C-alpha positions in Angstrom: 0.0 0.0 0.0 1.4 3.4 -1.1 0.9 6.0 1.6 2.5 8.9 -0.4 0.9 12.1 0.9 -0.4 14.2 -2.0 1.3 17.5 -2.4 0.1 20.7 -4.0 2.7 23.2 -5.2 1.4 26.8 -5.0 3.0 29.6 -7.0 2.0 33.1 -6.0 3.2 36.6 -5.2 5.6 37.6 -2.5 3.4 40.7 -2.3 -0.3 40.8 -1.5 -1.4 42.8 -4.5 -4.0 45.6 -4.4 -7.3 43.7 -4.1 -8.3 42.0 -0.9 -9.7 39.1 -3.0 -6.1 37.9 -3.7 -5.2 37.4 -0.1 -8.7 35.9 0.5 -8.1 33.4 -2.3 -4.6 32.5 -0.9 -6.1 31.8 2.5 -8.8 29.7 0.8 -6.2 27.6 -1.0 -4.3 27.1 2.3 -7.5 26.0 4.0 -8.3 23.7 1.2 -4.9 22.0 1.3 -5.2 21.4 5.0 -8.9 20.2 4.8 -7.9 17.6 2.2 -4.9 16.4 4.1 -2.5 17.4 1.4 1.0 18.9 1.9 1.7 22.4 0.8 4.8 22.9 -1.3 5.7 26.5 -1.8 8.5 29.1 -1.9 9.1 29.1 2.0 8.4 32.9 2.3 6.4 34.5 5.0 5.4 37.5 2.9 2.6 38.4 0.5 0.3 35.7 -0.8 2.9 33.1 -0.1 2.8 33.8 3.6 -1.0 33.9 3.6 -1.3 30.4 2.0 1.3 28.9 4.3 0.0 30.5 7.6 -3.5 29.3 6.8 -2.5 25.8 5.8 -0.2 25.3 8.8 -2.6 26.9 11.3 -5.1 24.3 10.1 -2.7 21.4 10.6 -1.2 20.9 7.1 2.4 19.9 6.5 4.3 22.4 4.5 7.5 22.1 2.5 9.2 25.3 1.8 12.0 25.8 -0.8 14.0 29.0 -0.9 17.2 30.0 -2.5 19.9 31.3 -0.2 19.8 34.9 -1.7 16.0 35.3 -0.8 16.2 34.1 2.9 16.1 37.7 4.2 13.9 39.3 1.5 11.1 36.7 1.7 11.6 36.0 5.4 12.0 32.3 5.0 9.9 30.4 7.5 11.9 27.9 9.6 8.9 26.2 11.3 7.9 24.1 8.3 7.7 20.3 8.1 10.5 20.5 5.6 12.7 23.6 4.9 15.0 23.3 1.9 17.6 26.0 1.0 18.9 25.9 -2.6 21.7 27.7 -4.3 19.7 29.1 -7.2 16.2 30.0 -8.3 16.3 27.2 -10.9 17.1 24.6 -8.2 14.2 26.0 -6.2 11.7 25.6 -9.0 12.9 22.1 -9.7 12.7 20.9 -6.1 9.3 22.5 -5.7 7.9 20.9 -8.8 9.5 17.5 -8.2 7.8 17.3 -4.8 4.4 18.2 -6.1 1.5 16.2 -7.5 -0.4 19.3 -8.8 0.4 23.0 -9.3 -1.9 25.9 -8.4 -1.0 29.4 -9.7 -2.4 32.3 -7.7 -2.0 35.9 -8.7 1.7 37.0 -8.7 4.3 38.8 -10.6 7.3 38.0 -12.8 8.4 35.1 -10.5 5.0 33.5 -10.6 4.9 33.8 -14.4 8.4 32.3 -14.6 7.3 29.3 -12.5 4.1 28.9 -14.5 5.7 29.1 -17.9 8.4 26.6 -16.9 5.9 23.9 -15.9 3.7 24.7 -18.9 6.7 24.3 -21.2 7.7 21.1 -19.5 4.1 19.8 -20.0 4.1 20.9 -23.7 7.3 19.0 -24.2 5.8 15.8 -22.5 8.1 15.9 -19.5 5.2 15.6 -17.0 1.5 15.1 -16.8 0.8 16.9 -13.5 -2.3 19.1 -13.5 -1.7 22.8 -13.5 -4.5 25.1 -12.2 -4.5 28.8 -13.0 -6.6 30.4 -10.3 -8.1 33.4 -12.1 -9.0 35.5 -9.1 -11.2 38.4 -10.2 -10.0 38.0 -13.8 -6.3 38.5 -12.8 -5.0 36.1 -15.4 -7.2 37.3 -18.3 -4.3 39.1 -20.1 -2.2 35.9 -19.8 -5.0 33.8 -21.2 -5.4 36.2 -24.1 -1.6 36.0 -24.7 -1.8 32.2 -24.8 -4.7 32.4 -27.3 -2.7 34.9 -29.3 0.4 32.6 -29.4 -1.9 29.8 -30.7 -3.7 32.1 -33.3 -0.3 33.3 -34.6 1.0 29.8 -35.0 3.6 29.7 -32.2 1.9 27.1 -30.2 -0.6 24.2 -30.9 -4.1 24.6 -29.7 -3.4 21.8 -27.2 -1.4 24.3 -25.1 -4.6 25.5 -23.5 -5.5 21.9 -22.6 -2.4 21.8 -20.3 -3.9 24.4 -18.0 -7.2 24.3 -16.1 -8.5 27.8 -15.5 -10.7 28.2 -12.4 -12.4 31.4 -11.3 -13.3 30.5 -7.7 -12.3 28.4 -4.8 -15.1 25.9 -5.3 -14.0 25.2 -8.9 -10.4 24.8 -7.8 -11.4 22.4 -5.0 -13.5 20.3 -7.4 -10.7 20.3 -10.0 -7.8 19.4 -7.6 -9.9 16.7 -5.9 -10.8 15.2 -9.3 -7.1 15.2 -10.2 -5.7 14.0 -6.9 -8.5 12.5 -4.9 -9.7 14.0 -1.6 -8.1 11.8 1.0 -4.6 13.3 1.0 -3.0 10.0 -0.1 -3.0 8.0 -3.3 
């Protein structure tokens, strides 16, 4: 019997953004992860949406694995009270460790770093390097310009239409919950 605890990697901003709905969504994702018995995998920071996801998940009893490069320990106030705390030398190593320890990816609003993380896992999926589900949480339409860009890339012949099939867009926590449960199962283990 395999007792591997399912893990959800969350990419999101190290800032809170301007709309209260962003932090509310981050807290909702943290609560969902804990309620389902999943482990949170994230960037180990205690700031912005990252901090909101982790604090909520951990306060509700979830295990959390944080991965942070040495140069961001002070800037992102790396949490040391996690179930697992991994310090990497580079951002590339951080992204690899996070992804390799996850069964699914959820992308909340964020900036250039979140886009970098998203496009790396999308590219890997496009190249057939993984089949992990990737959920783009489109809080109050935040990702609409990104979705328009993906459609533009397809329309202009720089990507196959299947590119959009590699990302599940959800607009609210209920849709995210249903999608991740369908992809991973709801009991926290496979």
